[in-house]
Z-matrix of the N, CA and C atoms (Angstrom, degrees):
N
C 1 1.450
C 2 1.537 1 111.34
N 3 1.337 2 116.58 1 -40.37
C 4 1.452 3 119.67 2 178.72
C 5 1.521 4 111.74 3 -63.33
N 6 1.330 5 115.55 4 -33.05
C 7 1.460 6 120.26 5 -179.88
C 8 1.527 7 110.76 6 -64.31
N 9 1.325 8 116.69 7 -41.06
C 10 1.466 9 121.13 8 179.54
C 11 1.529 10 110.09 9 -65.42
N 12 1.313 11 117.02 10 -43.35
C 13 1.469 12 120.62 11 178.66
C 14 1.525 13 110.38 12 -62.78
N 15 1.318 14 116.35 13 -41.13
C 16 1.464 15 120.65 14 178.14
C 17 1.528 16 111.13 15 -63.14
N 18 1.323 17 117.04 16 -41.61
C 19 1.465 18 120.64 17 177.76
C 20 1.524 19 111.35 18 -63.12
N 21 1.316 20 117.36 19 -40.22
C 22 1.465 21 120.92 20 178.80
C 23 1.529 22 110.25 21 -64.57
N 24 1.321 23 116.98 22 -42.88
C 25 1.470 24 120.46 23 179.10
C 26 1.524 25 110.82 24 -63.10
N 27 1.318 26 117.25 25 -43.59
C 28 1.469 27 121.11 26 178.46
C 29 1.529 28 110.30 27 -63.57
N 30 1.325 29 117.20 28 -40.78
C 31 1.464 30 121.04 29 178.53
C 32 1.517 31 112.29 30 -63.12
N 33 1.325 32 116.70 31 -43.22
C 34 1.465 33 120.55 32 178.88
C 35 1.525 34 110.49 33 -64.79
N 36 1.322 35 116.79 34 -40.74
C 37 1.468 36 120.13 35 178.06
C 38 1.527 37 111.26 36 -63.97
N 39 1.321 38 116.99 37 -39.79
C 40 1.465 39 120.60 38 178.90
C 41 1.527 40 110.60 39 -64.64
N 42 1.327 41 117.32 40 -42.78
C 43 1.466 42 120.32 41 178.24
C 44 1.527 43 111.33 42 -65.15
N 45 1.314 44 116.76 43 -39.72
C 46 1.464 45 120.10 44 178.69
C 47 1.528 46 110.56 45 -64.52
N 48 1.337 47 117.39 46 -37.30
C 49 1.461 48 120.37 47 179.47
C 50 1.528 49 110.92 48 -68.53
N 51 1.327 50 116.18 49 -40.76
C 52 1.466 51 119.76 50 180.00
C 53 1.527 52 110.27 51 -65.16
N 54 1.324 53 117.05 52 -39.30
C 55 1.467 54 121.41 53 -177.35
C 56 1.524 55 112.30 54 -102.06
N 57 1.326 56 117.90 55 29.22
C 58 1.461 57 120.65 56 -173.04
C 59 1.520 58 112.72 57 -64.35
N 60 1.318 59 118.54 58 -33.56
C 61 1.465 60 120.06 59 -178.21
C 62 1.522 61 109.91 60 -66.87
N 63 1.329 62 116.91 61 -46.99
C 64 1.463 63 120.27 62 -179.88
C 65 1.526 64 111.18 63 -65.53
N 66 1.322 65 117.06 64 -40.78
C 67 1.465 66 120.27 65 179.86
C 68 1.525 67 111.38 66 -65.32
N 69 1.324 68 116.91 67 -45.44
C 70 1.465 69 119.92 68 179.04
C 71 1.525 70 111.41 69 -63.96
N 72 1.329 71 117.06 70 -37.57
C 73 1.460 72 120.36 71 179.14
C 74 1.526 73 110.53 72 -63.00
N 75 1.322 74 117.23 73 -41.19
C 76 1.467 75 119.82 74 179.11
C 77 1.518 76 111.25 75 -68.74
N 78 1.325 77 117.17 76 -43.53
C 79 1.465 78 120.45 77 -177.14
C 80 1.526 79 111.03 78 -67.29
N 81 1.331 80 116.62 79 -43.57
C 82 1.460 81 120.63 80 -175.98
C 83 1.522 82 113.21 81 -86.18
N 84 1.329 83 117.55 82 -14.36
C 85 1.457 84 120.77 83 179.58
C 86 1.514 85 113.47 84 73.79
N 87 1.324 86 117.14 85 26.68
C 88 1.460 87 121.21 86 178.65
C 89 1.525 88 109.44 87 -116.80
N 90 1.324 89 116.07 88 168.48
C 91 1.456 90 119.83 89 -178.17
C 92 1.529 91 111.00 90 -73.55
N 93 1.331 92 114.66 91 153.77
C 94 1.465 93 119.94 92 -179.33
C 95 1.523 94 111.55 93 -64.99
N 96 1.325 95 117.38 94 -33.59
C 97 1.466 96 119.41 95 -179.58
C 98 1.528 97 111.03 96 -65.88
N 99 1.329 98 116.00 97 -38.75
C 100 1.475 99 119.29 98 178.93
C 101 1.524 100 110.88 99 -66.09
N 102 1.328 101 116.74 100 -43.38
C 103 1.468 102 121.08 101 178.53
C 104 1.529 103 109.56 102 -62.07
N 105 1.328 104 116.11 103 -43.61
C 106 1.464 105 120.91 104 -178.54
C 107 1.526 106 110.83 105 -62.12
N 108 1.324 107 117.00 106 -41.58
C 109 1.471 108 120.23 107 177.74
C 110 1.519 109 111.11 108 -62.21
N 111 1.328 110 116.54 109 -43.39
C 112 1.467 111 120.06 110 -179.25
C 113 1.526 112 111.28 111 -63.91
N 114 1.333 113 116.80 112 -41.65
C 115 1.465 114 120.02 113 179.87
C 116 1.523 115 111.20 114 -66.06
N 117 1.322 116 117.38 115 -39.06
C 118 1.465 117 120.20 116 179.63
C 119 1.523 118 110.99 117 -69.79
N 120 1.327 119 117.04 118 -34.48
C 121 1.463 120 120.22 119 179.29
C 122 1.527 121 110.29 120 -65.46
N 123 1.330 122 117.61 121 -40.12
C 124 1.463 123 120.89 122 179.88
C 125 1.523 124 111.60 123 -70.83
N 126 1.327 125 117.76 124 -20.94
C 127 1.452 126 121.09 125 -176.44
C 128 1.515 127 114.84 126 -79.94
N 129 1.323 128 117.46 127 -3.00
C 130 1.470 129 120.11 128 -177.50
C 131 1.494 130 112.63 129 -67.21
């Protein structure tokens, strides 16, 4: 049972990482392009 819960948590984290720009834009109330620029700037 713990294995299934762990798999679900990992799956949710993976989906959140893939959609991080859209999620951050909704949470912060800013445009996706602005969030994307900020994330790319930090990645240098």
